[in-house]
N, C-alpha and C positions, 0 to 999 in steps of 0.2 A: 169392489174393494175386498181384498182377501181378509180372512178372519184374523190373520196375524197383524195386518195393518190396522184393522178395527180395534183389536185388543190394545195395540200400542197407543192409538189415538185416545181411547177411553182412559187409559192409565195416565197419559200426559194431561188430559183434561182434569182428572181427579187430583193430580199433583197441583195443578194451577188453581183449582177451586179451593184447595186448602190454603194456598198462598193468598188468595183473594180475601178469604175470611180474615186472615191475619192483618192484611193491609187495611181493611175497612176499620179495624180497631185502632189503626195508627195512621190514618189517611193524611193527617196534617204533616207528617214527617216524610212523606214520599217525595223524593227528588227525581228519581227515574225508575220506572217499572215498565218494561216492554214485554212482559210475559203475555202469552196468549195460548188458549187451548186449541192447538193446531199441530199438525205434524212438524217435526223439527229435523234439522240436519246438523252435522258437526262442522267445526271450523268457521268462525265468523269471517265474512268476506269484506266487511267494512269496519272502520274504527267505531268503537262503542263510546260515545261521548255524551257529556251532559254539561249544561251551563248554569252557573250560579250568578245571580244578580246581586247577591249580598253575601255577607259572611255566614257560613254554616259550619256546625260541628257535625261531621260525618260519623254517624253512630253504627251503621251496619251496611255491608256490601254483601250481596248473595248472588252467586252465579249458578247457572243450571247446567248440569252435565248428564244428559239423558244417555248418550253413548249406547244407543240401541237397547236400552233397558238394563245395562250393566253398571251404570254409574262410573265413577272414576275416583281413585284414591286421592284425597285432597292434597293440593300443593299450596300455592300462595296466590294472593291477589294484591295488586298495587294500583296506584294512580299515576298519571303523568300530566303535568301542566303544559300550557301552550309553548313554554320554552324548553320542552323536553326534559324537564327536571323530574326525576323519579321520586315519588312519595310512597313510602313503604319499602319493600313489600311486607305483608302480614301473613303469618301462617294461618291457613284456613282450617276450619273444623268441618268434617263431613256430616251431613244430615241425611239419614235414611228416611225414605217416604214411600208408602204404598208398595213395599217389598223391594224397592230399588235402593241398593246400598250406595251411600254417598251421592245421592241424586243432586244434592245442593252442596256448594262450598260456601261457607260463611265466615266473615271476619268482622270484628268490632273495633275499628281503628280509633274511635273517639278522638279524632283530630280536627282542628279548626282550619278550614280552608277559606281563603279570601275569594271575593267575586272573581270569576274567570271561567275558562273552558278547560275541562278535564277529560282525560281518556282512561277508561277502565282497562287494566291489563290482567290477564289470567295466565298462570304459569303453564297451563295445559290446554292450549287452543285447539289441539287435535280432538279433544272430547268436549270442549265448550260448545254448547248448543246454540244454534242460530235459527231464526225463522224467516224464510223468504218473504212472508207476508208482512214482516216488520222491518224490512230493509236489509236483511242479512247481517244485522249487528248481533253481537253476542247477547244472549238473554241474561239480563241482570236486573236486580232491584237494589237501589241505593236509598238509604234512609238517612235523615239528618234533622238537626234542630237549628233554629236561628242563633247565630253566634255561638257563644258558650253557655247559653241559657239552659235551665233545667227543663225537663219535660213539662212540668206544671206551668212554668213561665211561658213556654212556647204555646201551650194550649190557650193561655189567656191573652197572649200578645196579638196585636193587630198586625197582620203581615202586609205591609205596603209594598214589598218588593219580593214577590215569590220567585222561587227557583224555576227557571224555564229550561226544560230539557230539550235535547236534540233528537229524541226518539222519533222514528218515522210516524207520520200521521196515520190514524186508523180510519180516516174518512177518505172516500174516493175523491177524485179531483172535482167532480161535479158537486159533491157535498161540501167540499172546501170552498168552492166558489160561492155557493149559496150562503154558507155561514159567514164568509168574508164580507159579502154584501150587507148582511144583517148587522155585523159588527161595525162596519163603516157607518151605517145609518144610525146606530146607537151612539157612536162617537159624534156624529153631526148634531144629534139632538141633546147631547150632554151639555150641562152647564159649562160655559167657556172656561171658568176658573176651577172646575172640579177636576184638578189635575190627577188626583188619585184614581178616580173612575176612568178617566181617559187613558191613563197609563195601563190599568188593568185590562182594558179592552184591547189595546194594541198588543200587549203581551199575550193575551189569549189568542189573538189572530196569528201572531208569529208562531205559537206552539201548535195550533190546531189547523192552520191553513197555510203552511209554508210553501206550497206549490203554486199559490195564486199570485197574480200581479200585485194584489194589494199588500202582500207580505213585504216585498222589497220597498214599496212606498211607505209601509208602516215603519220600517227601520229609519227611513229618512225623517218622517214626521216625529217619531218618538225621540230621535236624536235632537230635533229642534226643541222639543218639550224639555228635555234634560238640560240643554244648553241655555235656552232663553226663557223658558216658561217658569222654571224652578228658581227660587231665590233663597239661598245661593244655588248655583248650578249643581246638578247631581253628577259630578264628574266621574265617580266610581261606576255608577250605572252606565254612564255614557261610554266609558272606555270599554266595558264588557260588551255592550250592545254593538259598538263599532267593530270590535275584534271579531265578534260572531258574524257580523255582516261580511267582513273581508274573507272569512272562511267559506261562507255560503255563496257569495257572489264575487269571486276574485276577478272575473273577466267582464263584469257588467260595465255599461257605459257610465254608471254612477260611481264605480269603484274609485277613480281618482279623487273625486270630490269627498267621498267618505274617508278615504285614506288621509286627506288633508285635515278633515275634522278629527280623526283619530290622533294625528300628530299634534294638533293644537290642544287636544284634551291631555295628552301626555305632557306637553310643555306647561300647561296651566296647573298641572299637579306635580311638576318636578320629576317626572319619570324619565330622566335623561338618557339612560341606556336604550330605552325603547325609541326615544326620539332619534338617537344616532342611527339605530337600525333602519328606521324609515327614511332617513336622509341618505343613507349609503347609496342606494340605487339612483336617486335623483341627482346627487352630486356627481356620480360617475358619468352621467350623461349631460351634465351642465357645461355649457361653453361660455366664454366671455362675451359672446354676441347676445346672450340672453339679457334683456333689460333688468332682470331681477337677480343677476349674477352676484352682485356685491352683498345685498341684504340676505340672500339665501346662504351664501358662504359664511356670513357673520353669525347667522342663527345656527348653522352647523357647528361652527367653532365654539359657540356658547354651550351647545349640547355636549360637545366633546369635553369641555372643561367640567361641566356638571357631572360627567361620568368618570372624572378622574384621569382623563387622557390628555394631560396638559401639553406634552411635547407635540402631539399631532395638532392640537388646537393652535399652538404657537405657529406652526407651519402654515395653517390656514389663514391666521391673522396676517402673517407676513405676505402671503399671496394676495390678500385683499388690499393691503397697504400698497403693494407694488402696482397693482392694477389701477387702484383709485388715484394714485399719484402719477400715473403715466398719461400719455396723450389720449388714451382710451377713456379717460374720466368723463369726457363729454357724452359718452354713450349711456350714462346712468343718471337718474334723478338723485339729487342730494349726495353726490359722490364725495363732496368735502366733508359732510357729516360722517359718512361711513369710514372715510380715511382717518378722522379723529378718533372714532370709536376703536378702530383696529390698532392705531398707534398707542392709545391708552392701555389697551389690554396687553400689547407687546411690552410696554413699560412695566406694568404690574407683574406680569409673568417673570420678567427679568429680576424684579425685586424679590419675588418669591424664590426663584431659583438660587439667588445669591444670599438669601436669608437676611435681607436688610429690613428688619422688622420696624424700626423706628420710622424710617422713610415711608414704609407701607402704611403705617398708622396715620401719618400726616396726609397721605394721598386720600385714604378712605374717610378720614375725619372731614375733609373738605367736601367730599362727594355726598356724605350722608348728613351733613350739618343741618340742613333745613328740610330734611325729609321726615315727616311724621310717621310714616309706615312704609314698608317695602313690599314689593310684589314678588311672585314666584321667580320670574326671570333673574332677579337680583340675589337669590338665595346663596349662590356660590360666592359672590362678592361679600355678602354678610358674614359667611363662614370665614373667609380669608381675613376679614377685618377682625373678627373675634380671635382668630389664631394669632394674628400679628400683635394684638393687645396682650394676649397671654404671654407670647414669646418676649415681648418687650418689658414684661414685669408688672403690667397694670392689671392685676387679678380681678378687682371689683368691676372694672370696665369690661373685661373679657367675659365675666359671668353675665353681665347685663346684655352684652352683644350675643352671646350664645342663646340667651332666652329670646332675643329678637329673632334669631334663626328658627327656633322652635315655634314661635308665633307665626312666622311666615310659612313654615311647613304645614300647618293646619291639619295635622294628623295624616298627611299623605305618605309618610314614611320615606321621605327622600333620603338619598345618601347623605346630604348635608344635615338633615334633621337627626339622623342616626348618629353622626359624628358629634353634633352639638350635644345630644343627650349623653353620650359617653363622657364628654369633657365635663358636663355639669355634675354628673355622678362622681367623677374624680375630684372635682374642685369643691363641691358643697356637700357631697355625701349622698344626695338623692337626686333623682330626676326632677326637673322643675315642675312637673305635673303633680308631684306628691305633696 
């Protein structure tokens, strides 16, 4: 090794050792830190991502710009969510260290992010350092706190849902396999109902042993825990877990099953635009010869309605009604039922489009008369009922029905829940939660 390379390595090690001291003082807030005392190169070759399994306030993002010991004049740092929505950017402050000007770029977004997968974006990738030993991602440290809590509250809080990062493992494959076997044994020996411990062990395996066979199996098992073990189900964690699985294993034999689970999780929490997105490919390949053609198309139409795409939903309902009322009806189970469902929605959409509010109120009053509570698939109909009541002049009944929409939303921030909240604020001055 030349003296120049040795000097560079020692300087990089010194820079990272200082960073490590700082992190040890704030270890609870570390979401992603892929720094390592080793030679680096510029220009990340892979996306720099991290995953949040719960809501976090991002307090600091710091990227490393070694640039052959010259640093780089600070630009900006941003984040991007899985839907390609840009968050930021934020103007970075340069930090000098060990004689290197602007070795680090740092921003303090103080922004609350929901559970999900996020990509770090740096405005100067040509000088953003990467480390081949850490997967050729950009070198970055992301700090955060649980929700919008204060630092003291975070220190005291029990963290039952840690942020799991996508940083490359520091263990060799052999070490990962050994650790994965140990973690599986700990899971086997854990109390059957100690869900918190079992969850933590699976999350540790996913983070530290991602290249093992047990990792993919852990996604499957943990999704079962979130769906069927928890009461009520941990839908937010389930969605993020399955989204991460589909990114990591898009061509796996288990991918179709996990995609179905993800779609059901979206449906159960009223995330209709995401449901539509998952249905698009399936519906484009669906033929009338498929025995599940009618029910699949009805579910697709319901998701379209929930997303506010009423005209397209009407076309799908009409398509279902035509098929279920034809000589092909015998190809499907319960075709008479699906025909009635499609016809009812066609009738209601007709009333909505022609603004026949009194008639719509009567239709929905009969539908919900003997129903003590509604479930998520009915939230769009609940909203339409409330809107019809308001349009027909029955203000008090409309307020009660909007509140029913909010109860059905259960904090999932559905489009319907947001609209109901806006109407309640307009009608009674405050959101019903206040």
